[in-house]
C-alpha positions in Angstrom: 54.6 -115.7 -72.6 52.2 -113.8 -74.7 50.2 -110.7 -73.6 47.0 -112.5 -72.8 48.6 -114.8 -70.3 50.5 -111.9 -68.7 47.3 -109.8 -68.3 45.5 -112.8 -66.9 48.2 -113.4 -64.3 48.1 -109.7 -63.4 44.4 -110.0 -62.8 44.8 -113.1 -60.7 47.5 -111.4 -58.6 45.4 -108.3 -58.1 42.4 -110.4 -57.1 44.4 -112.5 -54.7 45.9 -109.3 -53.2 42.5 -107.6 -52.8 41.1 -110.9 -51.3 43.8 -111.1 -48.8 43.5 -107.5 -47.7 39.7 -107.7 -47.4 40.0 -111.0 -45.6 42.4 -109.5 -43.1 40.1 -106.4 -42.6 37.0 -108.6 -42.1 38.9 -110.9 -39.7 40.0 -107.9 -37.7 36.5 -106.5 -37.4 35.0 -109.9 -36.6 37.5 -110.4 -33.7 36.9 -106.8 -32.4 33.1 -107.3 -32.6 33.3 -110.7 -31.0 35.3 -109.4 -28.1 32.9 -106.5 -27.6 30.0 -108.9 -27.6 31.6 -111.3 -25.1 32.8 -108.6 -22.8 29.5 -106.9 -22.0 29.9 -105.3 -18.6 27.1 -106.0 -16.2 25.3 -102.9 -15.0 23.9 -103.5 -11.6 21.5 -100.5 -11.9 19.7 -102.0 -14.9 19.3 -105.5 -13.4 15.6 -106.1 -13.1 16.1 -108.9 -10.5 17.5 -106.5 -7.9 14.6 -104.4 -6.7 15.4 -103.1 -3.2 
């Protein structure tokens, strides 16, 4: 293999590694944010329907 192919493969490997890392981080944040959005606790004091 000549030097141009080697450097190209190194760039491809680095890009794939960075993509996997960033994909894992983004997946982690999406799941954390999705859980925090779905698990919103209901505050009975701020419910406008309950006016006693």
